[in-house]
C-alpha positions as CSV (number, residue, x, y, z in Angstrom):
1,X,0.3,0.1,-0.2
2,X,1.4,3.6,-0.8
3,X,1.8,6.3,1.9
4,X,2.3,9.8,1.8
5,X,5.2,11.4,3.0
6,X,3.3,11.3,6.8
7,X,2.7,8.1,6.5
8,X,-1.1,8.5,5.5
9,X,-2.6,5.6,3.2
10,X,-2.8,6.7,-0.7
11,X,-4.4,5.1,-3.3
12,X,-3.4,7.3,-6.4
13,X,-0.2,6.4,-8.3
14,X,3.3,7.3,-8.1
15,X,2.9,10.3,-10.2
16,X,0.5,11.4,-8.6
17,X,1.1,11.3,-5.1
18,X,4.6,12.8,-5.8
19,X,3.2,15.5,-6.1
20,X,0.3,15.3,-2.8
21,X,3.4,15.3,-0.7
22,X,4.6,18.5,-2.6
23,X,0.7,19.5,-1.6
24,X,1.5,18.4,2.1
25,X,4.6,18.8,3.0
26,X,4.5,22.5,1.6
27,X,1.6,23.3,2.8
28,X,2.9,22.5,6.3
29,X,5.9,24.0,5.4
30,X,4.3,27.3,3.7
31,X,6.0,26.8,0.5
32,X,5.2,27.6,-2.9
33,X,5.4,24.2,-4.2
34,X,2.0,22.7,-2.3
35,X,0.2,24.2,-5.8
36,X,2.4,21.8,-7.6
37,X,-0.7,19.9,-7.8
38,X,-2.4,21.7,-9.5
39,X,-0.8,20.6,-12.6
40,X,-2.2,16.8,-12.7
41,X,-5.6,17.5,-10.9
42,X,-8.9,17.4,-13.2
43,X,-11.3,15.5,-14.7
44,X,-8.3,12.3,-15.6
45,X,-6.6,12.7,-12.3
46,X,-7.7,10.8,-9.2
47,X,-9.9,11.7,-6.1
48,X,-7.1,13.1,-3.6
49,X,-5.5,15.2,-6.2
50,X,-8.8,17.3,-7.0
51,X,-9.7,17.5,-3.5
52,X,-6.1,19.2,-2.5
53,X,-6.6,21.2,-6.0
54,X,-9.9,22.6,-4.7
55,X,-8.6,23.1,-1.5
56,X,-6.2,25.7,-3.0
57,X,-8.8,27.0,-4.2
58,X,-11.0,27.2,-1.2
59,X,-7.5,29.5,0.2
60,X,-8.3,32.1,-2.8
61,X,-11.0,33.9,0.1
62,X,-12.9,35.8,-2.8
63,X,-16.5,35.1,-3.1
64,X,-15.7,33.0,-6.7
65,X,-13.9,30.7,-4.6
66,X,-16.5,28.4,-4.4
67,X,-17.2,28.2,-8.1
68,X,-13.1,27.9,-9.5
69,X,-13.3,24.9,-6.7
70,X,-16.0,22.9,-7.6
71,X,-15.7,21.5,-10.7
72,X,-12.3,20.0,-9.0
73,X,-15.0,18.5,-5.9
74,X,-16.8,17.6,-9.3
75,X,-13.6,15.3,-10.3
76,X,-13.1,13.9,-7.3
77,X,-16.8,12.8,-6.6
78,X,-16.8,11.2,-9.9
79,X,-13.5,9.2,-8.7
80,X,-14.2,8.4,-4.8
81,X,-15.0,5.3,-6.0
82,X,-11.7,4.1,-6.4
83,X,-10.5,6.1,-2.9
84,X,-9.6,5.2,0.0
85,X,-11.8,6.1,3.3
86,X,-9.0,8.6,4.2
87,X,-9.9,10.3,1.0
88,X,-13.4,10.1,1.0
89,X,-13.4,11.8,4.3
90,X,-11.1,15.1,2.9
91,X,-13.6,14.9,-0.2
92,X,-16.3,16.0,2.4
93,X,-14.3,18.6,4.0
94,X,-14.1,19.6,0.7
95,X,-17.5,19.7,0.2
96,X,-18.7,21.5,3.6
97,X,-16.3,23.7,3.0
98,X,-17.8,24.7,-0.5
99,X,-21.1,24.8,0.9
100,X,-20.6,27.6,3.4
101,X,-20.7,24.6,6.2
102,X,-17.8,26.1,8.0
103,X,-18.6,24.2,11.5
104,X,-19.0,21.0,9.9
105,X,-15.9,21.5,7.8
106,X,-13.5,21.9,10.9
107,X,-15.3,19.3,12.8
108,X,-14.8,17.0,9.6
109,X,-11.3,17.7,9.2
110,X,-10.6,16.6,13.1
111,X,-12.2,13.8,12.6
112,X,-9.8,13.0,10.0
113,X,-7.0,13.0,12.4
114,X,-8.5,10.9,15.2
115,X,-8.8,8.0,12.5
116,X,-5.5,9.1,10.7
117,X,-3.5,10.9,13.5
118,X,-0.4,11.5,11.0
119,X,-2.5,13.5,9.0
120,X,-1.2,17.0,9.4
121,X,-2.6,18.9,6.6
122,X,-6.4,17.6,7.9
123,X,-4.8,19.2,11.5
124,X,-3.6,22.8,9.4
125,X,-7.0,23.1,8.0
126,X,-9.2,21.9,11.3
127,X,-6.8,24.9,12.8
128,X,-7.2,27.5,9.5
129,X,-11.1,27.0,10.1
130,X,-10.9,27.1,14.0
131,X,-9.1,30.4,14.0
132,X,-11.7,31.9,11.4
133,X,-14.4,31.1,14.1
134,X,-12.9,32.7,17.0
135,X,-12.5,29.0,18.9
136,X,-8.8,29.1,20.2
137,X,-9.1,26.2,21.9
138,X,-10.5,24.5,19.1
139,X,-6.9,25.2,17.6
140,X,-5.0,23.6,20.6
141,X,-7.0,20.8,21.3
142,X,-6.5,18.3,18.4
143,X,-2.8,19.6,17.9
144,X,-2.1,18.4,21.4
145,X,-3.9,14.9,20.8
146,X,-1.6,14.3,17.9
147,X,1.8,14.5,19.3
148,X,2.2,11.4,20.8
149,X,1.5,9.5,17.0
150,X,4.5,12.2,15.9
151,X,7.1,12.5,18.0
152,X,9.5,15.3,17.1
153,X,7.6,16.4,13.9
154,X,8.6,20.4,14.3
155,X,5.8,21.7,12.1
156,X,2.9,19.8,14.8
157,X,5.1,21.1,17.6
158,X,4.7,24.6,15.8
159,X,1.0,24.6,14.8
160,X,0.7,23.5,18.7
161,X,2.8,26.3,20.2
162,X,0.5,28.7,17.7
163,X,-2.5,26.9,19.3
164,X,-1.2,28.0,23.1
165,X,-0.4,31.4,22.4
166,X,-3.7,31.9,21.1
167,X,-5.3,30.4,24.1
168,X,-2.8,32.5,26.2
169,X,-0.5,29.9,27.5
170,X,3.1,32.1,26.7
171,X,4.7,29.7,28.6
172,X,3.8,26.3,27.3
173,X,4.1,28.1,23.5
174,X,7.4,29.8,24.2
175,X,8.1,25.5,25.0
176,X,6.3,24.5,22.1
177,X,8.3,27.2,19.8
178,X,11.5,26.8,20.9
179,X,11.7,22.4,20.9
180,X,10.0,23.3,17.3
181,X,13.2,25.0,16.1
182,X,16.0,23.0,18.2
183,X,14.7,20.0,15.7
184,X,14.0,22.6,12.4
185,X,15.6,26.3,13.1
186,X,14.3,27.3,10.0
187,X,10.1,26.5,10.8
188,X,8.6,29.5,9.7
189,X,5.2,28.7,11.6
190,X,7.2,28.1,15.1
191,X,9.4,31.5,14.5
192,X,5.4,33.3,13.9
193,X,4.6,31.5,17.5
194,X,7.5,33.0,19.0
195,X,7.1,36.2,17.8
196,X,3.1,36.1,18.8
197,X,5.0,35.0,22.3
198,X,7.5,38.1,22.8
199,X,4.9,40.6,21.4
200,X,2.7,39.5,24.2
201,X,5.3,39.2,26.9
202,X,6.3,42.7,25.6
203,X,9.9,41.3,24.8
204,X,10.4,43.5,21.9
205,X,13.7,43.4,21.9
206,X,14.3,39.8,21.7
207,X,11.4,39.2,19.0
208,X,13.0,41.3,16.8
209,X,16.0,39.8,17.1
210,X,14.6,36.6,17.0
211,X,12.7,37.6,13.8
212,X,15.9,39.6,11.8
213,X,18.2,36.3,12.4
214,X,15.0,34.5,10.7
215,X,14.5,36.4,7.8
216,X,16.9,35.6,5.4
217,X,15.3,31.9,5.3
218,X,11.9,33.3,4.6
219,X,13.0,33.7,0.4
220,X,11.2,30.4,-0.3
221,X,7.7,30.8,1.3
222,X,4.9,31.9,0.0
223,X,3.4,34.7,0.2
224,X,1.0,35.0,3.4
225,X,4.4,33.3,5.2
226,X,6.8,36.0,3.8
227,X,4.9,38.4,4.1
228,X,3.5,37.9,7.9
229,X,6.7,36.9,9.1
230,X,7.8,40.2,8.0
231,X,4.7,42.4,9.4
232,X,5.7,40.9,13.2
233,X,9.1,42.1,12.5
234,X,7.4,45.8,11.6
235,X,5.5,45.8,14.4
236,X,8.8,45.7,17.0
237,X,10.5,48.4,14.9
238,X,7.3,50.6,15.3
239,X,7.6,49.5,19.2
240,X,10.5,50.7,19.5
241,X,10.2,53.7,17.6
242,X,11.7,53.0,14.1
243,X,8.7,53.7,11.8
244,X,11.0,54.7,9.1
245,X,12.9,51.5,9.0
246,X,9.1,49.8,9.5
247,X,7.7,51.7,6.7
248,X,10.7,50.4,4.3
249,X,9.7,46.9,5.0
250,X,6.6,47.3,4.2
251,X,8.0,48.6,0.4
252,X,10.3,45.7,0.4
253,X,9.0,42.9,1.7
254,X,5.0,43.3,2.9
255,X,3.2,45.0,0.2
256,X,3.9,43.9,-3.6
257,X,4.4,40.1,-3.0
258,X,0.9,38.8,-4.0
259,X,-1.2,41.9,-4.0
260,X,-4.3,40.4,-5.1
261,X,-4.1,38.0,-2.3
262,X,-6.4,38.0,0.7
263,X,-3.6,37.8,3.4
264,X,-1.0,40.0,1.6
265,X,-3.9,42.9,1.4
266,X,-5.1,42.7,5.4
267,X,-1.5,42.7,6.2
268,X,-0.4,46.3,4.3
269,X,-3.7,47.9,5.5
270,X,-3.0,46.7,8.6
271,X,0.8,47.8,8.9
272,X,0.4,50.7,6.8
273,X,-2.4,51.9,9.8
274,X,-0.4,51.3,13.0
275,X,2.5,52.9,11.5
276,X,-0.2,56.2,10.8
277,X,-1.2,55.6,14.4
278,X,2.3,55.9,15.9
279,X,3.1,59.2,13.6
280,X,4.1,57.9,10.1
281,X,3.4,59.6,6.6
282,X,2.1,56.8,4.3
283,X,2.7,59.3,1.5
284,X,0.9,57.5,-1.1
285,X,0.6,54.5,-0.2
286,X,-2.9,54.2,0.6
287,X,-4.1,55.2,-2.8
288,X,-1.4,52.4,-4.3
289,X,-3.8,49.9,-2.6
290,X,-6.7,50.9,-3.5
291,X,-7.5,49.9,-7.2
292,X,-6.5,45.8,-5.1
293,X,-9.0,46.8,-2.6
294,X,-11.8,47.6,-4.6
295,X,-11.9,44.3,-6.0
296,X,-13.3,43.4,-2.9
297,X,-16.4,45.7,-2.7
298,X,-18.6,43.1,-2.1
299,X,-16.1,40.5,-0.3
300,X,-18.0,39.4,2.8
301,X,-16.0,36.3,2.9
302,X,-14.6,36.5,5.8
303,X,-15.5,39.3,8.7
304,X,-11.8,39.3,9.8
305,X,-10.7,40.2,6.0
306,X,-13.7,42.6,5.5
307,X,-13.3,44.5,8.0
308,X,-9.4,45.1,7.2
309,X,-10.4,46.1,4.0
310,X,-13.1,48.5,4.4
311,X,-10.3,50.6,6.5
312,X,-8.4,50.4,3.7
313,X,-10.6,51.7,1.0
314,X,-12.4,54.5,3.3
315,X,-8.6,55.4,4.2
316,X,-8.3,55.6,0.4
317,X,-11.1,57.7,0.0
318,X,-12.6,55.1,-2.3
319,X,-16.5,55.3,-3.1
320,X,-16.2,51.3,-3.0
321,X,-16.2,51.4,1.2
322,X,-20.1,52.8,1.1
323,X,-20.4,49.4,-1.3
324,X,-18.4,47.1,0.8
325,X,-20.8,48.5,4.0
326,X,-24.2,47.8,2.6
327,X,-22.6,44.5,1.9
328,X,-22.0,43.9,5.3
329,X,-25.4,45.2,6.2
330,X,-26.7,42.4,3.7
331,X,-24.8,39.7,5.3
332,X,-25.7,40.6,8.6
333,X,-29.4,40.2,7.7
334,X,-28.8,37.1,5.7
335,X,-26.0,35.1,8.0
336,X,-26.6,31.4,8.6
337,X,-27.3,30.7,12.0
338,X,-24.0,29.5,13.1
339,X,-22.4,33.7,12.1
340,X,-25.5,34.9,12.9
341,X,-24.2,37.4,16.4
342,X,-20.5,37.4,14.5
343,X,-22.3,39.5,11.8
344,X,-24.9,41.2,13.5
345,X,-24.2,41.9,16.9
346,X,-19.7,42.2,16.1
347,X,-19.0,42.8,12.6
348,X,-21.8,45.0,11.7
349,X,-21.0,47.5,14.4
350,X,-17.4,47.7,14.2
351,X,-17.6,47.8,10.5
352,X,-19.6,51.1,11.2
353,X,-17.1,52.6,13.9
354,X,-14.1,51.5,11.6
355,X,-16.0,53.3,8.9
356,X,-16.5,56.3,10.9
357,X,-12.4,56.4,12.1
358,X,-11.1,56.3,8.6
359,X,-13.4,59.4,7.5
360,X,-12.7,61.2,11.0
361,X,-16.1,60.9,12.7
362,X,-14.3,60.1,16.1
363,X,-17.9,60.7,18.0
364,X,-19.4,57.5,16.0
365,X,-16.0,55.6,15.4
366,X,-16.0,55.5,19.1
367,X,-19.4,54.7,20.1
368,X,-19.7,51.9,17.5
369,X,-16.5,50.1,17.6
370,X,-16.9,50.6,21.9
371,X,-20.2,48.5,21.4
372,X,-18.3,45.5,19.2
373,X,-14.9,45.6,21.5
374,X,-15.7,43.0,23.8
375,X,-16.9,40.3,21.4
376,X,-14.0,40.6,18.7
377,X,-12.4,37.4,19.6
378,X,-15.4,36.1,17.7
379,X,-14.4,37.5,13.8
380,X,-11.3,35.4,14.2
381,X,-7.7,36.0,13.4
382,X,-5.2,36.5,16.0
383,X,-5.2,38.7,18.7
384,X,-2.0,40.3,17.6
385,X,-3.8,40.9,14.3
386,X,-7.2,41.9,15.9
387,X,-5.4,44.4,18.2
388,X,-5.5,46.9,14.7
389,X,-9.1,47.7,16.0
390,X,-8.0,48.8,19.6
391,X,-5.5,50.6,17.9
392,X,-8.2,52.3,15.6
393,X,-10.8,52.6,19.0
394,X,-7.7,54.3,20.7
395,X,-6.7,56.6,17.7
396,X,-10.5,57.9,18.0
397,X,-10.5,58.4,21.6
398,X,-7.3,60.5,21.5
399,X,-9.1,62.6,18.5
400,X,-12.6,63.2,20.4
401,X,-10.6,64.3,23.0
402,X,-12.1,61.3,25.6
403,X,-9.4,61.8,27.8
404,X,-10.4,59.8,30.7
405,X,-11.5,56.6,28.3
406,X,-8.0,57.1,26.7
407,X,-6.2,57.1,29.8
408,X,-7.3,53.5,30.8
409,X,-6.7,51.8,27.5
410,X,-3.4,53.3,27.2
411,X,-2.7,51.5,30.4
412,X,-4.2,48.6,29.5
413,X,-2.0,48.6,26.6
414,X,1.1,49.0,28.6
415,X,1.2,45.8,29.8
416,X,2.3,44.5,26.9
417,X,4.0,47.3,25.5
418,X,5.3,48.4,28.7
419,X,8.6,50.7,26.7
420,X,7.2,51.2,23.7
421,X,7.7,54.5,22.5
422,X,4.4,55.7,20.1
423,X,2.5,54.3,23.7
424,X,4.6,56.8,25.7
425,X,4.1,59.5,23.5
426,X,0.6,59.1,23.3
427,X,0.6,58.4,27.3
428,X,2.3,61.4,27.3
429,X,-0.1,63.5,25.6
430,X,-3.3,62.3,27.1
431,X,-2.0,62.4,30.9
432,X,-1.3,66.3,30.2
433,X,-4.6,66.7,29.1
434,X,-5.8,65.4,32.3
435,X,-3.6,67.2,34.5
436,X,-1.6,64.0,35.8
437,X,1.7,64.7,33.7
438,X,3.7,66.0,37.2
439,X,2.1,62.8,39.2
440,X,3.0,60.2,36.2
441,X,6.2,61.7,36.3
């Protein structure tokens, strides 16, 4: 019996299996060769290569992704009779994902890992969906269960590290990430998890040194992992007051690698916004983003992504921001039961607040973002990424002269950024307005 690179049973022939291995190993290591399976996928290919091709199209994270993936689903279903049980289980995951039943897709992917505990690609897909659903314990739980069956696998240790970090188990996250890096020093998801730990603990110098040492090894990664790790590096620079260097990394490494890809776009929006809040002039960069973001004017694939498209469009002065806002209202009105709270109670008020802030309606921004803040975890994304919305809210508070509220929020932020240069400048201004400057020193 043939097996894939991780030892899972595979029914496809040798040529297809080599490309399946490219997908599995490339997917786990964030390498572009994961897309090599597209070379063989199609009506004449076996079930599994078509399922993996369908996954790739769904990772496009665009409204048209299901239509692009559906022909591969149909081709896989036509060959399902010759597939094994594991491959048919993956087919069920793809079917649920295309249908928009994300909780079912996540549960089915996790179920695969119970029956085939070495199927780490299924784990990665389950974690992806749990992250997008804001189910952070759901990221960690299956990863921990699979460690005994995959001893010393650095990708699995990195996945567990990220799950720990999202659950605020920072010591465990550091331990798992460092174990992964001991085995494979260039493991990018472990580097990423450790950067999260350093950011959350305020270990800015340590995090920056880590990422600067690691950066030469990112050249062969896919655009998401390449740009996202550079994004993390830039956050450390911003905290140190080195905004000009962070802006240079934006130009060289964060924006422009795959400008039509969702994750590259939100990374650019998020970093430009943070640079502005730190007092760095972005020049014409919002306008440079505008044509790419305008293709998102009806895109409500993910609340987490959509809120960032909306902010970028509004900062660029694009009328597409209003059309996207209307699409958000429609999505909130028609959301499926499992996502209704996300869109109606969190994403909708947050979107109204984000749009108001981008256009300078500070009081409205404070009201609507404050209404959504307690449940923003529902929209998914990491807490480091969602911190963008706290920064938008804090900026609006300061601009609206809400000094007492801003003072409280600044002190919250100082717990994880105690030496941040931009935050110190905000604190000095706010406490001077409150008459606290002499007491605070």
